[in-house]
N, C-alpha and C positions, 0 to 999 in steps of 0.2 A: 450496511449495521451499526457500523458503532454509528454514525452520525442519527439512526433510530435512537438508537439506544440510549442516547444522551439528553435527543428529548420530552423520552419518558421518562427518566429521570429529573426531566427540566420541568413537567407541569406534575411531580410527585407521583408519576404512577409506578407499577412497581415492575421489575425486568428482576431476569436473568444475572447473574449477576456470575453466576460460569461466562453468561456469553461475552459480557460485559471483557469480564479479565479475558477469555481466550481471542477475543478479538485485538482487542493490545496484542498478546506478547502473538500473534502472529505476524501482526506486524513489527512486531521491530524482531521478528527469530530468523524471520521466510528474506521480506527483502536488506534487512543491513548483515545475515550474516552469506545469503548466498544472493540476491537479484542484483542492488548494486558495486560487488565485489565487479562483478562479466562486466558490467555497463564501464566500470571503470577503470578498466583496460581496451575497452573501446575507445572510450574519448582520453586514453593517455598517446594510443599510439594516432589518433585526428592531431592532437594538441599539437606530437614531433610534429606530421604533416602539411599543417599550414598553420601560422601561425594567429591569422587572422581569428580562427575557433575557437584557438587555445584559450582567448580571456574567459566565453558563454564554457569550454568545456571546465576551467577550474574551478570555478565561481558552483555549479552542477557540483565536483565531487565534495569540497568546502561542503555545498548542503548537504550531498549523504549522510558526514562526518555529527552534522547537524542536523539532523534531523534521528537520525540513530539519540545520540544522547535524548534530544526531547520524546520522544518513540517509549526512551528507558523512566522520562519522567512521570509521566503518561498512569506505565505499568504501576511507575510505582502509588500513583498520587487515585487508583483504582484498587490499592493493595490494601492503603489509607481509609480510601471511603467506603470497604468493605468492611473496614476496622471500627468503622464510624472518628477514622482521626482526621480525619475532611472534606467536609461536605459538598451532597448533591451538586452546589450549583460554584465551587470551586471546580470540580472536578470536571463539571462541562464545559468551564469557559476555559480548562486544559482542552481537556478535548479538542475541544470544536480551531481552539488554534493549532493545534494541531492541523486535523484533514483538511482543514484554510490553506494550508502553504501544505501539506500533501502534494493536495489540486492544483496549489503557481507551480510545483514543482513540474510538478508531471505533464502541465500548460508549456512549460518553458522548454521543456526536451522534447515535446509532440512539436515546435510551433514553429522554435528557436534551432535546437540543435542538432536532432534525430535530421532532419532535409539537405547542412549541415555533413555529415557525416556522412547519409549517402552518395553527396557532393566532393567527396572529398575519398575516402575509403573505393579502391578496388576489388575484385578481385581476389588475385592475388593480398590485398593487405588481410580482404578477410579470411581465407588461408593462413596466413599466418598468426593468426588474431587464434583459427581452433588450434593451433599447433602448441601457440604462447597461453593455450586455456592449459594449467594445471590444477584448474577448483575442479575438486571434483561433483560430478551431477551428480543430484537429490532432486528427486521429484518429490515433488509438490505436499505439505502434507495436510491441504483442506481437496487442494485441484489437482493431485495427480492421483494412479489409479486407484489408490483407497487412504480414505480419511484418517490418520492417526487417531487416537481413540483419546491424546488429552483435547480435540480440539473437537468430538464432532460434535456437543451440544450448538456449538458455531456452526457445526455445516446443518445440522437439522434446521434451523432459525432459517439460512437462507432459501436455503432448495423449497421450504415453506410459504418464504416469500415471492420467490423465481414464481413458484405453482399460482399461489393471491395472486400473481402478475399477469399472468396468462392466461388466470380465470376472468382477470375485469374486464384481461383486453378480447377476450372472448365473449362476455358478456356485452360490452360493448362495443363490440362491428358485428355485432346479436341483433343488436338496441337498433340497431342506425342500417341493418337492412334491414326489418320494418316499416 
């Protein structure tokens, strides 16, 4: 969604500035405060058990801190853009750099580290991690049981995008059957 909004800004199209802000606010608030700390617990355990995985895990943990700072910087740039203190072009550049880095990070986790974690951690390790997890469970403010007020514009935009995608897919499938 953020990428779509950045493309629209770059093209000089009108965008809902609330959606742009909400999307980045969600990225800064949710993963950095609730998702990454849980990953860091897992990464720490794996690093204790297998020195060969420790470097990869340490790199990802440092990257969580780097992404949190970068996310806050993009959020600030959005605020400045809304106040006409930062150009749309500058916002697009910073936003795309953030998105690109996020995808690199997730690909590294999924292709390199997650398989290593599966090989290292036992059922007992997972049980102990669950017991050691003192982080309060929090419902996702967008994809949880109820969308929080501050993310309603973003949630509506996401639903519309999904609906359009399904409609397009159905049309393409129907036309190909014809």
